[in-house]
N, C-alpha and C positions, 0 to 999 in steps of 0.2 A: 285258716291257713291262707297266706298271701300268695297270689299268683305272681309269676315273674314279671308280667306286664304291669301289675300294680306297683311293684317295687321300682321298676324303671321309671314310672311316671312320677314318683316322688323325688327322683334324682334329676328331673328335667332342669337344665340350666336356665331356661326361660321362665321358670316358675318364680313368682314373687314371694320372697321370704321376709318376714318381719325381723328386724334386728333388735335384740334385747341385750342391753349392757349388763355386765356381770360385776359382782363384788363392789369395789369402790371406784369403778370407771365412769367417766363422763364423756359423752359424745357432743362435740361443739362444732357449730358451723361458723366460719370466719367470713364476714362480708368481704366481697372482692374489692380490692383497693384499685383506684384508678391511676395509681402511680404517684402523682404529686399530691402534696397536702398543703393546707393553708393554716398558718399560725393564727392565734387569737387576735393578733394585730393586723392580719390581712396579708402578711408576707407569704408568697408562694414558695414552697420548699420542694425542689424537684426530687423525683424518685431516686436519682443517682447520688443525692447528697449523703455524706457519711454522718450518721448520728449515733449516739450511744445506743446500747441495746434497748429496744423499745418493747414494752408489754403491749399486748393486743386484746381488744374486747371481742368476744364471740357470744353467740346465742346457744344455750343448752337445748339439745334436741332429745337427749336420753340420759338416764342415770341408772346405775346399778342398785342392787338391793341394800348395800351397806353405805350408800351416800346419805349423809345426814343434813348438810347445810345448803345444798344446792337443789333446786327444783327445775323441772322442764319449763322453759320459757324465761328463765333468768338470764341476764347478761353477766358474763364472767370475765375477769381480767387474768391473763396468764402470759407466760413467756413462750412465744411460738417456736423458738429454737430448740426447746427442750421436749417437745411433744412429738407424738407419732401421727403421721398423716395417713389417711385412708381415702381411697376414691370409691364412691358408691354412685353408680349410674352416671358417671361423668363429672360428678361434683366432688370437691375435696372437703374433707372433714378432719377434725383433730380428735384423737382419743387420748385422755389423760386420767391420772388419778385425782381424786378430790383434793388431796393434800397439795397438788401442784397449782391450785387456783389461789390467786392472791387476793381477790375481792369479788363480791357479788353485788350487782346493781339490780334491785328489785323493788317492788312496792312495799315489801315488808320492812319496817323500820325499827326493829327492836334495838339494834346496836349500830345505828348509822353514823356517818361522819358529818352530816349536815351538807354534804356536797351532792349535787344531782347531775345526771347526764342530760 
């Protein structure tokens, strides 16, 4: 039988709890952008410039049990506007379904495009 003090210690808000993704969910960290970008020809594009909707690359930190084609450590391409954002210990992460990922950049080359990051 658990004592009341044992039960309260498991609800401690300062306790470190490991996050496990469920089902087909993927946890992605998006590298912080410094605002402006540089084109392949060297032209500086300011952060305020209007561009078409851009897809974003992110690093996979966790996957659920039903995720088939994405592994922890892969870089994935996705639409940041359609995803949910969560803050964990002050850092922002994205949570999405595997089907919302457009491409995977990894060392596995079964069906690659011939393009590399």
